[in-house]
C-alpha positions in Angstrom: 78.0 62.4 -32.7 77.0 59.1 -34.4 78.2 57.2 -31.3 76.1 59.4 -29.1 72.9 58.7 -31.0 73.5 54.9 -30.9 74.1 55.1 -27.1 70.8 57.0 -26.6 68.9 54.5 -28.7 70.3 51.6 -26.7 69.3 53.2 -23.5 65.8 53.8 -24.7 65.5 50.1 -25.8 66.6 48.9 -22.3 64.1 51.2 -20.6 61.3 49.9 -22.9 62.2 46.3 -22.2 62.2 46.7 -18.4 58.8 48.4 -18.6 57.4 45.5 -20.6 58.8 43.0 -18.1 57.3 44.9 -15.2 53.9 45.0 -17.0 54.1 41.2 -17.5 54.9 40.6 -13.9 52.0 42.9 -12.7 49.6 41.1 -15.1 50.7 37.7 -13.8 50.3 38.9 -10.2 46.9 40.3 -11.0 45.8 37.0 -12.6 47.1 35.1 -9.5 45.2 37.5 -7.2 42.1 37.0 -9.3 42.4 33.3 -9.1 42.9 33.4 -5.4 39.8 35.6 -4.9 37.5 33.2 -6.8 35.2 31.2 -4.5 36.4 27.7 -3.9 34.0 24.8 -4.5 33.0 23.2 -1.2 32.5 19.4 -1.5 30.5 17.9 1.3 29.6 14.3 1.8 26.5 13.2 3.6 26.4 9.9 5.3 23.0 8.3 5.0 22.2 5.8 7.7 19.4 3.3 7.5 17.9 2.5 10.8 17.3 -1.2 11.4 13.8 -2.2 12.4 13.8 -3.3 16.0 14.0 -7.0 16.4 10.8 -8.6 17.7 10.9 -10.9 20.7 10.6 -14.6 20.3 7.2 -15.5 21.7 6.2 -18.6 19.8 7.6 -22.0 18.8 6.7 -25.2 17.0 7.1 -28.2 19.3 6.8 -31.9 19.3 6.2 -34.3 22.2 8.6 -36.8 20.7 8.2 -39.6 23.3 4.7 -38.9 24.5 6.1 -38.3 28.0 5.3 -34.7 28.6 8.6 -33.3 27.2 8.1 -30.9 24.3 11.0 -30.0 22.1 11.3 -26.9 19.9 12.1 -27.9 16.3 13.1 -26.2 13.1 13.4 -29.4 10.9 11.3 -32.5 10.6 12.3 -35.6 8.6 9.7 -38.2 7.7 8.4 -40.2 4.7 5.7 -38.5 2.6 3.2 -41.2 1.9 -0.2 -40.4 0.3 -2.9 -40.3 3.0 -0.5 -40.6 5.9 0.3 -38.0 8.6 3.6 -36.3 8.1 3.8 -34.5 11.5 1.8 -32.9 14.3 3.3 -29.7 15.7 2.2 -28.0 19.0 2.0 -24.2 18.6 3.1 -23.0 22.0 3.6 -19.3 23.0 7.2 -19.8 24.3 10.8 -19.2 23.4 12.1 -22.1 25.5 14.0 -24.9 23.7 12.2 -27.5 25.7 9.1 -27.6 28.0 7.6 -30.2 30.3 4.1 -30.8 31.6 1.8 -33.8 31.9 -1.1 -31.5 30.8 -0.7 -29.8 27.4 -3.6 -27.4 28.2 -2.0 -26.3 31.5 1.4 -26.0 29.9 -0.1 -23.8 27.1 -2.0 -21.5 29.5 1.1 -21.3 31.8 3.3 -20.1 28.9 0.6 -17.8 27.5 0.3 -16.1 30.9 3.9 -15.1 30.8 3.6 -13.1 27.6 -0.1 -12.0 27.7 -1.4 -11.9 31.3 -5.1 -12.4 31.5 -5.7 -13.1 27.9 -4.9 -16.0 25.5 -2.8 -15.0 22.5 -4.0 -16.1 19.1 -1.4 -17.9 17.0 -1.8 -18.2 13.3 0.1 -20.1 10.6 1.6 -19.9 7.2 2.2 -22.8 4.9 4.6 -22.7 2.0 5.2 -25.5 -0.4 6.9 -25.8 -3.8 6.0 -28.3 -6.5 8.5 -30.1 -8.7 7.7 -27.8 -11.6 8.7 -24.7 -9.6 5.2 -23.6 -8.7 5.1 -22.0 -5.2 2.1 -21.9 -2.9 2.1 -19.6 0.1 -1.0 -19.3 2.3 -1.7 -17.6 5.6 -3.9 -19.7 7.8 -6.0 -17.9 10.4 -8.9 -20.3 10.5 -10.4 -23.6 9.3 -11.4 -21.9 6.1 -7.8 -21.4 4.7 -6.9 -24.9 5.9 -9.8 -26.4 3.9 -8.7 -24.5 0.9 -5.3 -26.1 1.0 -6.8 -29.5 1.4 -8.9 -28.9 -1.7 -5.8 -28.3 -3.8 -4.8 -32.0 -3.2 -1.1 -31.7 -2.4 -1.0 -31.5 1.4 -3.7 -31.5 4.0 -3.7 -29.1 7.0 -5.8 -29.7 10.1 -6.0 -27.2 13.0 -6.8 -28.0 16.6 -7.9 -26.0 19.7 -6.4 -28.1 22.5 -7.2 -25.3 25.1 -11.0 -25.2 25.1 -11.6 -28.9 25.6 -13.3 -31.0 28.4 -10.8 -33.8 28.3 -12.6 -36.1 25.8 -12.0 -36.8 22.2 -12.2 -33.8 19.8 -11.6 -33.3 16.1 -10.0 -30.6 14.0 -11.5 -27.2 13.7 -14.4 -26.7 11.4 -16.9 -23.9 10.9 -19.2 -25.5 13.5 -16.4 -25.8 16.1 -14.9 -22.3 15.7 -15.9 -19.2 17.6 -14.4 -15.9 18.8 -12.5 -17.8 21.7 -10.9 -20.4 19.5 -7.2 -20.8 19.7 -5.0 -22.6 17.1 -2.7 -24.5 19.5 -1.6 -27.4 17.2 -1.5 -28.3 13.6 -1.3 -31.6 11.7 0.2 -32.0 8.2 -0.9 -35.0 6.1 0.3 -36.0 2.7 -2.4 -35.4 0.0 -3.2 -37.4 -3.1 -0.7 -35.5 -5.1 2.1 -35.4 -2.5 4.6 -36.9 -5.1 4.5 -33.5 -6.9 5.7 -31.6 -3.8 9.4 -31.1 -3.1 9.4 -28.8 -0.1 7.2 -27.7 2.7 7.7 -25.0 5.4 5.3 -24.4 8.3 5.5 -21.1 10.1 3.8 -20.0 13.3 3.2 -16.4 14.3 1.9 -14.4 17.2 1.3 -10.6 16.7 4.4 -8.7 18.0 6.6 -11.8 17.9 9.3 -13.2 15.6 7.9 -16.1 13.6 9.0 -19.8 14.2 9.4 -22.1 11.2 9.9 -25.8 10.6 11.2 -27.2 7.3 9.8 -30.6 6.4 11.9 -33.0 4.5 10.8 -36.1 2.6 12.7 -39.1 4.2 14.3 -40.1 7.4 
């Protein structure tokens, strides 16, 4: 009898243990099912593209008639001594992208090139002058008329003189002033002269613009 009771108790213990294991398995499966049913995080990456501004055409250049022979060469550097009161350079502001041009008449050359980019009208170039002093001071001036040029002259470091070579009768003419400027005036060349305080200047850049065009710049260096 005693053995029978022990056998029954053992059987009950085994049944209880199996039920517990089954419950644990069902709980684990339920947890797994719950985890699988949870919404998954969706990670998206957005590529931001920055559109480049369209490049402007080259419609203007700074040229020099190096040998006074009708050949005009486009430049981006100019080397000459900076001596107080003496001219540093004269640049022709021509509405062209060519590396070199030829004509015995500057007026005809200018009008010929202007007609290619602006038929029937004369484009109006303007300038910017940038120069830096030895102490790090920077001067940056847009030049659209004689007035800004005279303001630069008054500062005493460099002198800027503007010319309209297009509306001339073939005789001698001077730089643009208030009295020689009107609505038809075209800045077609520029002269840079060393001012009284030129020794305080360590760099000069002249830039020419025409609306709708990439600019053209020349860096001026002190010395040959």
